[in-house]
C-alpha positions, -999 to +999 in steps of 0.1 A: +562-407-408+580-374-405+616-377-395+623-354-366+645-373-342+682-364-342+712-387-336+746-372-326+777-393-324+814-387-324+836-408-346+871-407-359+873-381-387+891-405-411+865-432-404+837-407-412+853-396-444+860-431-456+826-445-448+807-415-462+826-421-495+814-457-495+779-446-488+781-422-517+794-449-540+764-470-529+740-440-536+732-436-499+733-406-476+746-411-441+710-406-428+697-433-452+725-458-441+717-452-404+680-456-410+686-489-428+708-501-399+681-491-373+654-510-393+676-541-393+682-539-356+645-535-350+637-564-374+663-587-359+657-575-323+694-571-320+726-565-341+722-582-375+759-582-383+771-615-368+744-637-382+745-619-415+783-622-418+781-659-411+754-665-437+772-643-463+805-662-458+786-694-464+769-679-495+734-682-480+704-659-482+721-634-506+700-609-525+709-585-553+692-552-561+695-530-591+693-498-571+684-482-537+648-478-547+643-515-554+661-523-521+640-499-499+608-511-516+617-547-508+626-538-472+593-519-468+610-486-459 
């Protein structure tokens, strides 16, 4: 599907800079990170963060991927 919808948001400049560096370290663009978040919200039909954080803290349902391509293939995106 062709990506043509635009998202505009205002965030604190320091937050933007810090987070974009983390995305870069992970090999992600901001667009890819937002797209992943949207897919998770759609999949969970809500915010995935609370349930995921709880499971992560308990060491449950953890997955490891060698790179972004492997991850996106597994997620079907």
